[in-house]
N, C-alpha and C positions, 0 to 999 in steps of 0.2 A: 504494500499499499504506499510505503512512502521510503525516501532513500534517507537515510540518516545522514549523509553528508550534506543534503540540502536542509535538514532541519538544522543541524549542529551551525551552520553558519549564520542561522538567526537566533536559534533557539536560546544565547544565554548571554545577555547583553545587560550592563547596568544594575547589578544586583544591589540591593540596599539591606542596610546592616540594621538589627534590632532584635528585641528578644521578647518572649511569651510572657505578658504581663497576667497575672494572677493564676497561672499554670501551676501544676506539681512541679516541684523542682529537684533535682537529684545532682550530686557533684558530676561536674561534665569534666571526662578524663578519658583519654584510648585507653587506660588502664581498665576502668570501671567496665568500658565495653566488653575487652578480654577477658576479663574476669564474671562476668553476666554470662557469656558465652558458652555453651556446651560442646563446643568445637574451637580450635587452634585458628587463631587470628594473628597476622604479625604483620609489623609496619612494612609499608611496602611504598615507593616513592611513584608518584603520579603525575610529577610535574608541578611546576611553580607556582602553577593557579590552582593546587589540591594538596597541599600540606598535610602533613599528619595523619594519611591513610591507613586503614587495615586492609589487608586481602586475607582471604582463604578459600576453603573448597567444603564444602559439606556434602556427604553422600547420602542418595535417595535412591529407593528403589526404584528401577525403570518401568516395573508392571507393581505399581502401587497394592493394586486389589489381591496380586499373589504372595506379598511381601518375600519373596522368593526370587533366584535367577541373577540377572545383572543388577548391577550398581552402577550407577553414573554421578561423577563430582559436580556439584552447581557451583560455579565460581562467583565468589561474593566480593563486592569492596564497601567499606563502611567509611565514609568520613564523620568522624565524631564531632559533636558541636563543641565548638569553637570558644563558647563564653565560660563566666566561672560558675555559671548554674545553668540549668536547662531542662526542658519540658520531658515528660517521660515517654511521650509519644513521637515517634521518630516519622520520618518520611520515606516511604518506599516508593522507587522509581520503576515505570515498566516502558519499555523500549517501544519504538516503532515496528512496521516491519510488515507482515509477519517475518520475521528472522532476524529483527536487529538484537544487539547485544548491549543489554544496558548497563554494563559497566565501562563500555566505550563512551558512554554519555558522562561517564564521570571525571575522564581523562579532559586535561589541558584546560583551555579557556569555558570545555563543555560546562563546567560546573559552576561558573558566574551566576546563573539564573536562581542558583540555590546559597548564594552567599549571604543573602541577609536572612534566609531560613536555619542555613547552617549554625549560627551564632547560638540559637537556642536549642536547634534539634540535632540528632543523628541523621544522616542521608545514608540509606542504604539502597546499593544496585545488584542486583542478582541476577546475572545470565540465565533468559529463560532454558528449559531443557531444551538440547537439539540447536541452541545458538552459542557463538561466542566460545568460550571457554567450558562451556556445559555440555561435553560431548558435542559439539556443534557439529551438524550435519550439512557440511557444506558441498557443493557441486559447481560448477562453471556450466551453464547452460548455451549462454550466447551473450557473457557479461565481460568479456575481456576485451579490451579497446584496442589492445595489439593484434586483435585477430578481426581486422576490418569486414572481411566478408560475411563473417559470423557474427560478429557484433550488430549489423545493420542488416543480418539474414531474418530468417523466419523465427516468429517467436515459438516458443516451446518447441524445438525439435524435437519429435518422438524419439527420434534414435537416439539424443544425450538423456531425456527423460528416463528411458528405460535403462540406460548405462548407470545412469544416477541413482536408480534405485536398486539396483545390482550392486552396485559396489557398498552403498550404504547398509543393506541388509545384511552384509557380513556381519555388522557390529553393531545392530541396532533394529529393535522391532517399530518400523516407522508408524505402527498403529498407534503408539503410545506416545505420541510427541504433540497431542492436542492441547488447547488451551485448558480444559478443567481440569487435566491432569496437572499440567504446569500452574495452576493456581493453589492447588494443593500442594505441591511442594513448596510454594512460597508461604504459605500459612504456615509449614512446619519449619521453615527457616525462621520465621517470626518468633516462633515459639523457643526454637533452639537459641535463637539469640536474647532471650528474655525479655522480650515486649510484650506489653499485653496489647493496647488499642494501638493502630497506627495510622497514620495518613497516606493515603495513596493517590500518587500522581500518574497521568500517562500522558502519550502523546499518540495519536493516529491508532493504528492499531494496539498499542498499549493503552486506548481508552476501550477499546472491546474488551481486553483482556478484564481489565480494571471491574468492567460490569459484570463479567463471569467471577471474579472475587467476591464482588458484593452481592451477589446470588447466593455463594456456597458457604460465604464466611462473615456475614453481617456483622456477628456480635463483636469481632475483631478491627472495626473499622472506627475512625471518629471523624474525617471528612476525606471527600475523593474531591480531585481536581482533573479535568479531562479536558486537554486541546488538540482540535480537531475531531469530533464526536463520531466514532464508529459505532451504532447499536447492534444487536447481536443479529437483527433482522435484516443486514445491509447486503447481505449476499454478493461479498467481492468475488468477481470483477465487475458485479452489474452496473456499480455505484460512478464506475469510471468516465461513461459515454457523456452524462449529462453533465457533470462534474467537470470534465475538461471544456467541454462546450461552454460552461458558464464563465470559465477561469477566462477563454480566449475571447468572449463577448465583452467582459469586463475589461479586458487589456485594449482591444480594440476601441472600444467605447472612451477609455480613458486617454487613451493616445489621440482619439480626434479631438479629444477637449483642451489636450495639451499642446499650446502655440509650438514648443519646439520639436515634438513628436512629429505633429498635423505638418509641418512644413517640411520636415525630413521624408516623411512619407504621406504624402496626400492621399493615396488612391490603394491603401492598404489593405482594405477589403477585397477591391478587384483583384491584386495581386495575389492574394490567399488564394483566391477560387482559381486563380489560372496554375498556381502553383499547384491545388491539389486535382486539377484537370487533368494534369499529366499522368497521373497515377491511373486513371481509367483507362489507360490502354496496356497498362502493366507495370512493372517496375521501370524507374528511372535511372539510368547511369549518371552517375556523378564524379566528379576528379575531386578525390579528396586528398587528406596528407598522412602519409603512414611516418609516422612522428620515429618508429623505429629505424626507418632507412632515411629518413630526412627527405622523400621524394613523394611528388604526387602520384596516384594510383586511380587506375578507374573500377569501380564498384556498381554493380548493380543493386539498389536499394528497393526493397519492397515498400508497399502504400504501409504494410502492418508495422511496419518497423519505424518509418519516418513520423506517421502519426502517434505511435508508443512513445518515441523519443519526445516530440512536441508536446504532447501531454504531462510528460514527465516537468519539463523545462516552465510550465505553466503551472506549478504544484506552487511554489511559492511566487512573492511578489520580487523577490529579491534575483530571479533567474527568468522571470517574467518580462521583466522589463528591457531585457534583450530580445525576445522574440519579435517585435515589430523590426528592428533591425534585419533578422535572420529572416524573417517572410522576405524583406525587399531584395536582400543579397541572392535568396533562394529564384526568386522571380526574375532576376539576371544572369540567374546559371552559376552562380558563386553558391556552392554548398557547404564551404569550408567553416564560416561563422556556425551552422547548424551544426556539423561534426563536435566543433570545441563545445558547444552548449551540451550536445549528447555528451560527452564525456563527461562535465560539470555535474550532470544530473544522474549519471549512471545508478539506477536505481538497484541491480544486482551486485554492485560493488561490494556492499556494506551486508547483504543480507545471505544468511545460512538458507539457501534454495530447497533444501531437503525439508527442512521444519517449515518453510513457506509453502512447500506443496502438500504436505502433511495437516496442515491448519485448512488450506483453503479445498482441499479434497476432500475434506473431514467435516467442515464445518459452515461452508459457505456455496460453493458450485453446486453442490449436490440438490438444492433447493430451487434453483435458477429453472424457470419454463421459458417454452416459446414464447409467451404472452409476456413475460417479463422483457425477453430481449427485445421484442419488436416496439415495445412501450419506450424502453430506456435509451434505445439508441436512433431513434428516428429523429432524421434533421441534425444529426451530429456528425462532425467532421471524423470522429474516432470512429462510428460505424459499428457492427458486432462482429467482427473477424478477431478482437481481442478478447471477446468473450468466449467466440465459438472454439479458437486454440486452446484455449485456458480449459475449457470444459474437455475437450478431446485429449490433453495432456494427464487429466485426473483419472480418465481410462486406464493409463498404466501406472497407476499409483495405488497404493492401499488406502482404505478408508477406514478410519479408526471410528470407535464407537462414541457418543454423545448422547446427553439426556433426553427424551422425549420432548421438553419445554423447551428446548436450547434457542431457537430461534424468537422466542415471545421477549418483548421488551422486560428488562428489569424493572421490579418495585422497589422504591427505598426511601426511608424518611431520612437517612442521612443527609448531613450538609453537602450538596455539589454543586460545585462552579464548573462552567462550563464555557470555552474560550472556543468562537467560531468566526471563521474570516469570510467576509463576503466574496471574496476572490479566492476563495478557496479550490484546487482544481483536483481534489480528492475526496475530502468529506465535505461538503457545501453546509451551509447553516441550516437547512431541512433537514438532516440528520439528527442534529441538535434537538430541536425544534420536537423531534418524534421522542427523544428519550427525555425530554423534560416532562412530559404530561406525566410519567410514574415518579417524578421527585418532586413532592410537595415542598421539599427544602431546597429545592433546588434552583438555580440562575443561569441562565446562558447570557453571555454578554456578545452580541453581534459586534465585530471592529470591520468598519469601512476599509478597502482599501487593502486588506490583508489578506494572505494567504493561506496554505498547507504549512504553517509554521507555528512558532512561539517564541516567545521572547521579546526584547527590546523594553526600555523602560516602563511602560503601561502595562504589558502582561508582566514582566517580574514584578512590579508593586503591587498589583491585584493579586498574585500568587501569594506574596507574603504577606499579606493582609487578609485572606483568606485562611490560612494555615494559621496565624497568632491569633484572629478571632473565632474560627470555628464555624463562622456563620457566611453564607453567601451573600444575602441580603445586605450585609453591614457592610459588604466592600465597595468604597468609591470608585465608580466605573467611569467617571467621567471623561478621563483620557482618552477613552477608545473614541470618542468623536474626532479627537486631533491627530488621530493615527492618519500617516501621508503614503499614499504608494511612493517608492523610491525613483527618482527622475528616471524616465525612460533613456535608453542609450542610441546614440545614432552612430557608434561603431562598435566593435567587438571590446569590452573593458579588457584589460591587460590580464587579470585574475583568471579570465577564461580562455587566454590566449594557448594555444597548441605549441608545444616544445619537444 
């Protein structure tokens, strides 16, 4: 659902500092966290932005129901509270994906969103089973940008899907890497760390997982923070076509209203339609830069690949600001800016594909109907190909068991704060609106000109306030109206250049 690299470029900015007033306090020292834990935690270096980290692994049964057989070690990073005293309820973080590793979000400046929260609370990052250092189910389907024909080739090539499954099955029961099982893992980790109630925060697929935890372990939660809301009935990848169309329409509309962008690209809609019409006859031959050989090569790019990479570039406003420029250059026959942005927004690069396949093929894809596809793809530039190839790939993958009521919306009286971007190219606001109906103590903040991202001083401040106060309604969200889209690029920004 989400490229971690896209999120992290926006995720963590301008954290504020404070501590919880009126909350129960205990001594805040890494040694106390270590003493309380039922498994070893050792100091670990996580970069200059995250000093004082603790790292460890916690074994769980791969087959939790059987309680026998293979054990897998869950990779865990804890950032103990830095203040002289701290609240007893930590923040547990759930990564996007499916397939993202939570501990990667604790590294470098990725921890800046949590700076203000960390003074008063421990931060806990657990790689979900099948991701990162938790028996990661890694596969390369077409994610390597050094292999241009495959990178810009068919989505979910069935020979690679089968090879991935056969290799991973030698060391994993792929049916056992679903979200419900992983959330039971998480609750076992909570208990082993000696925590009572926790604050749960997630982004993108992490919001989906958080709602499953809410359903299975409601008494162990204090608050829930969801950014880019994906409810249990989302049927991924069914949500992609309409979401991408929304993000594209917003980008084109905002470009037309922006003097610099409109002056540079006065006929953008016509140019986009012309580019897409080239794919009506089949693949388009593009002259792209082979960065390993430092020379141009000719590659036939399929429509499904072009729209998939463009869709990913529309996720966040930070990459969507380049979309008008790359459309304009593609219209002129120059696809190198498109190539550069495709590399920058590579969704597969940080995702455990095997875990992604198990989650989607067990929890969302089986519920997609023909009527769903027709309804959600008509009039979109993405069309139905992305959904159909994903469904075909799932026929090659084991399907895990899930509860009978799994796709029903979660009901909860917990305080829930949801952040939705009105230009979100993956989880538009209407998904949060659906979830909100069952959260009487919930609140959805819709941010104009904001994409599938999280962070910046406005969101960071709301997150901090919500965790401190334990109430969504008590959060001052007035800053949301002041959030602006980053300026549109009229040339390729240096950070996205090919090297």
